[in-house]
N, C-alpha and C positions, 0 to 999 in steps of 0.2 A: 385699323391701326389705333393703338392706344395713345391718346394725346393728353398732354397736361398744359395748363396755362402757366407760363413762367416769364416774368419780367417783360410782359407785353408781347411775347412770342408764343406761337403754338409749337410745342416742343415734341419732337419724336422721342418716344421712350423705347429703347431696345433692352430687352430683359434677358438675363442669363444667370447661371448659377456657377459658383466657385467650389470645387471639390478639394478636400484635403483629407489626409489620413495620417497614420503613424509610420515612422521609418521602418522598412523591412526589405528583405531580398525578394519577397514575393509581391506580385502586383496587388493582391487584395489588401495587404497591410501596408502598402507603400505610402509615402508622403508625397503629395502633389501640390505644386504651387502654380497658379494660373497666370498665363500671359494672355492679355486681351489684345487681339489684333483687329484693326478696323480700317475702313475706307470711307471717305466722304463721297457719296454718289450724287450730291446735290450740285447746283449751279453756282454756288457762292461759297466763300470762306466762312467757316463757322464763327459765330460770335458768342455762342453758348455751347460748351462741350463739357459736361459734368458726369461724374460717376457717383451714384448713391449706393453705399454698401449697407446691406442688412445682415445681421449676424445670427438670426434665429427666426423661427416661424411666428413668434409673437413680438418681433422687433417693430416698434412704431416710430423710432427716432434714428433714421439712417445717418451715417457719416458721409459727408460730401467731399469729393476730391475733384478739382478743376483741371482739365487737360489743356494743353496748348491749342491755339487756333489751328485749324486744318483746312488747307486749300482744296478747291474742287478736284476730285479724283485722287487726292493724296492719301497715302496709306500710313498708318501709325501703329505702334504697339506699346503696351504698358505691362511690365512684369510686376505683378501684385506684390511679390516678395520684396521689391525695392521700396515699397511705401512705408512710411513711419508707422510704428506700432499703435499710435493713437488713431490711425485711420483704419488699418487692417492689422489686428494683433496676431501674433504667432498662434497657430492652432485654429485660426478662423475657418469656419465651415458655414458659408452662407451664400448670398447672391448679391446681385447689383442691378441697377437700372442705369443705362447710359442715356442722358438727356442732351439733345442737340437741336439747334434750329435748322439743321440741314439733315436730309435722310442719310442714314449710316447703315453699312453692313458690318456685322461683327462675327468673328470666329474665335472661339476659346481654345487655347492650347494648354492642356494639363501636363506640366513638366515634372517628371519624377525627381525627387530630392533625396539625397543621402543614401542612395543605393548604387552599388557598383554593377548590378545585374539588370535592373528594370530600366530599359533604355527608350522604349516607345513612348510617344506622346499622343494622348487621346485628344481628338478633335471634334468639336460640335459647334453649331451655329446659334447665335442669338435670335430673338424673335421681335417682330414689330407689332404683333397682335396676339391676343389671347382668345380663348373660347371656353364654353362651359364644360367641355370634355377633353381629356388627354388620354390617348391610346398608346400603350407601350407594348410593342409587338412581342417582345421576348423578355421574360424575367426568369432568372435561374438562381437556385440555391443548392449548392453542393451537387451540381450537375455539370458534366463535361469539365470538371475541375474549375468551375467558375461560380462566382457570386455576382449578383447585380446590385448596384447602388444607383438609385435615381432620386431626383429632386422634382418637386412640384412647386412652382412659383405663382403667387397671386398677382395677376396682371390687371386686377380690378382696383377701383378707387375705394372699395369697401372691403371689410373682412369677409372671407369666404370660408364655408365649411366644405371640405373635400371628402368624398366617400371613395375609399380605395377598395376595389374588388379584384380578386385574383382567380383566374380560371386555369385549370390544368389542360393538358393536351386532349383529355377526354371530355372537355366542355363542362367539367364540374367546377362550381364555385367553391373553392376550398377555404377561403379566408376573406374577411371584410372588416374594415374599421373606418372611423371618421376622424378628421383632424381639422381644427380651425387654423387658418393661416391669415395673418394680417396683410393689409394692402402692401404690395411690393416685396414682401418677405417670402421665404421658401421653407418647405419641409423636406427633410432628407429621409429616405427609406432604404435601409440596408437589409437586403433579403437574407444575408448570412446570419443576422442577429434576431430574426423574427420567428418565434416558436410556432406561431399560427400557420406557417407554411409547412410544418412537419420537418422531418430530418432532411428531406430533399424535395425540390420542386422544380418542375419544368413546365412553363406556361406563359401567360400574358397577364397584363393588368389593364383595367379600365378605371379611370378616375373621373368622377362627376362632381362639379362644383356648383354650389348655390350661395348666394349672399346670405350672411348670417341673419339679416333682417327679412329675407325672402327674395325670390327672383333669381334668374340665372346668373351664375358667377362667371369668372374669366381667369383661366389658368394656362400655363405652359409647363412643359416637362422636358427633362434631359436625363439620359441614362449612361452609365458606364458599366461595362462587363469586365471583371477583374479576375484573373486566374489565381487560384488559391495557393498552390504549391509551386507554380512556375511564374514566368514573367510577362505573359501576354496580357494585353488590355485593348479595349476599344470603346468608342462612345458613339451615340446617336441621339437624335431628337425624338421625343414623342410627337404625335400628330393629333390634330383635332377631329379629323373625319377621314373617311376612306373613299375609294373609288373602285370601279370594276376593271380597270386596266392600268398596269404599271409597267414602266420600262426599267430594266436593270442593265446598266452600261458595262457590267463586268460579269463574265461567266467563264470559269476556269476549271479544267479537270487535269490535274497532274501536269500543268503547263509551266514553262519557264523554271524548270528545276524542282517542281513539286508543289505548285500553288493551286489552290482549290477555292471554290465558292459554294456557299449554301444560302438559301433564302428562308427567313422566318416570316410566315404569312399569317396574319391574324384576321379572323372573321369579326367585323365590327358589329354585326347583329347579335343582340343578346337573346334572341328568340328563335331564329331560324338557321339551319345549316346552309352551307353553300359549297358548290363545286369549283375547284380552282385548278386551272391548267397552266403549266409553265412551258413555253416554247423556246427552246434554245436554238440559236443560229451560230455555228462555229466558223472558224477562219477558212474552212474549205467551202462554205456555203451550205453545208448539210444542216438539216433541222432535226430536232428530237423533242419529244413531249413527255411530260409527267402530269398526271391528274390525281387529285386527292379531294376527299370530302372533309370539310372542316366544320365542327359543331359550333353552336352559338358561343361567342366570346372567346373561343379557343384559338390555338395556332397549330400550324403544321410546318414541318421542315422539308425543304426541297433541296437535295444535294446534287450538284451538277454531275458528278461522276456516276450517279445512278442512271443517267441518261446519255451524257456525252461520251465520246471516245477519249481514251487516255491520250494526253499530250496535246489536247486541243484547247482553244480559247475563243471567246466571242462575246455575245450579248444575249439577253433574254427578254421576253415579254410575259408578264403574269396577268392572267385574265380570270375573272370570277363571275359566276352566275348562280343564283340571282342577286346575292348580297354584296355589299361593298366590303372591301378588304383594305388592309395596309400591308406593306412589305418592307422588310429590312434585309439588305444584302450583307454577307460576311465573307471575307476572303482570309484564307489561312494557309499555313505551310510555307516553308522556305523563308521564314522570318515575317511573313504577313500576319497581322492581327488587326483586322480592319472591319469597320461597319459603315454602311451608307444607306440612306433612305431610298426606296424605290420612288420613281418619278411618274406622276400621273398627268403632267402637262409641262409644256416647255415655254420658253420666252425668247424674244429676239435678242435681248441684251441681258447678259449675265455677269455677275461679279464673284470673284474669289479673293477674300481679304488677306489670306495667308499663303503667300507664294515665295519660295526661296529657290536659289540655284547656286550651289557651291562650286568653286573651282575643282578641277580634277584632284588637285593635291589635298585641298581641305576636306573634300568628300571622302577620299580614300583614307584619310587620317581620322575620320569620324568627328571632325570638328564642326561641320556645318551640314545642312540638309539640302535635299533636292525635291522639287515638286513636279509630279507628272500628271498631266491633265487629260482626262478622257472626255470627249465631247460627242454627244449622241443626238442624232436627229430624231425627234419624237413627233414631228409634224409631217406634212406632205413632203414627198420626195423633192430634193433639190436638183436642179438641172446642171449638167456639165458646164463648167466655166464660172458658175456663181461663186462668190467669195465669202468666206467667214474670216473675220479679223480678230486676232488675240493680241491686245495691247498689254504690255508689261509696264506697269506704272509704279514709279518710285515714291519715296516719302514726301516729295514736294508737289506731287501731282503731275510731274513731267512724264510723258511716255518715253521710256528708255529704249524700247525695241518693240517691233510688231511682227508677228507671225501671220502671214496671209496664206490661208489655205484655199486653194482653188479646187472646187469639186471636180473630180476626175471624170473621164469618159465613162458613160454608164450611169452617172448621177450618184447622189447620196440618198439611198432609200430610207423610208421610215424604219427606224430601229437601228440603222447603220451608224458607225462611229468612226472617229479618227482621234489622234493624240497630238498633244502639243507640250512643249516645255520652253523655258527661256532660251535655251541654246538654239531653238528653231527661229528665234528672233535675233540671232547673232550675238547673244550675250554670254560671255564666259563666266560671269558672276552676276547675281541679281538678289536684292533684298538685304545685302550685307554691305554696310558702309562705315567701317571702323566700329565705333561704339554705337552707331545708329542702325536700327533695324526697321525694315518696312518695305513691303512690296505686295502688289496686288495684280490680278489679271482681270481685264474687262473683255468679254467675248461678245462680238457683234455679228449677227447673222444678216442675211438678206431680208428685205422688207417682207413681213408676214411669216417669216420662218419661226419654228418652235424648236429650241435647242435646250439641252440639259447637260450638265457637266459634273464630274466627280474629280476632285483632286486627291492624289495619293502622295503623301509626304514621307520620304524615306531617309533613313540614316544608315550609314555603314558602321557596323560595330566590330568588325574584324575582317580578315581577308575573305572575301566572298560571302560575308554574312551581313544581313540587313534586317532592320525592323521598319515597318511601314504602318500608316493609318490613313483613313480616307475621311473626306467631308464633302458635302454637297454644295454646289453653286447656289446662289441666291439671285433673284430677279432684280434688275435695275429699272426703276420707272422711267 
């Protein structure tokens, strides 16, 4: 965890980036303004809760904005567009650090502005710690009608020099450059504007950071994939290191009216290839496998419909030998344009800072959103009768409803999953309170359990038409 000394407190620093662009009917050129959603997962009300905004990679004088005190388990949100131009000016493309004397979970919501067609909201999480390396499993330029924009933020107390290396799917390093980033600031990379990637690129990126004066650096990264001529978009976080086994809580093949998934899997080794096998388990209990060899630093795509039967859904496990990998899941079709990180370990207590549940009327009218939560057991099997509780917590820290899931007969096996939403807790509406917004979910499993969750936030944009985006749960200490 990156800590700073501040007015006699050791202050948690949560790092994240704010994306903006120019107004357009296509996602790649759309204008986005960030809403910062957050929840206090500490034991006391915050006495320090500040945002420090950095406007460029060489910014050394951030602007500070103080947020109201937040009670334990309370959830809040801040729409950056409502801030005065002296704090965050129009056209801002930068990042921020949230400083608090209590541990916080943060999820960023990138809200399209000035477009009648781009409706989806990209979702990604903040970070509590940096590392010398950032791995971005998929980077696209003019591929699949998509360009990638990603940011790398300096999580160190000193300036860092970051080396950006790009590998295509054949494990060839096609482009490399370096960039100095000041402490706390971020550098933006727009694949669509970089000649060094050629006219088109399909691959991955490895970013290595060192302190300008020598020694290992500390960075975090976050990416958006934006469609060039159409309106789809998604976001995901870069990761610092990989593992040899990942759980994917969503696997779809032409399910629910035509939804599908694919996984982008990157080999973290820059010297050795690795064999990767994806095992899908569908809703009938049938299993299917795919195996591919991935070269050093490269990625491969695993498409669920290449293995699963049409009309099925379930979950998957991604395994690699001998090298560590990272995995990003993507869901698409029937309005889905989502991304989520594969999970290599679980936790007993999880948090989701951005949870909403619109009334039937407001959702059908496209005025408000609904959040659907998939919870996967990534640890030992849970026995029948054990309980998992999902508390839906409002902006004051009060639990407004609880969904208690009792493990059914036969147990909840490793890799198995179930779903939850606020209506399961008896709530007709959640997260919307007049002009006040804020709602989070806290998931608590049995002692010793290992759980992971992905939230899918959906909006209805017409009769039977939806857009959705995913984000991962975060552990609560």
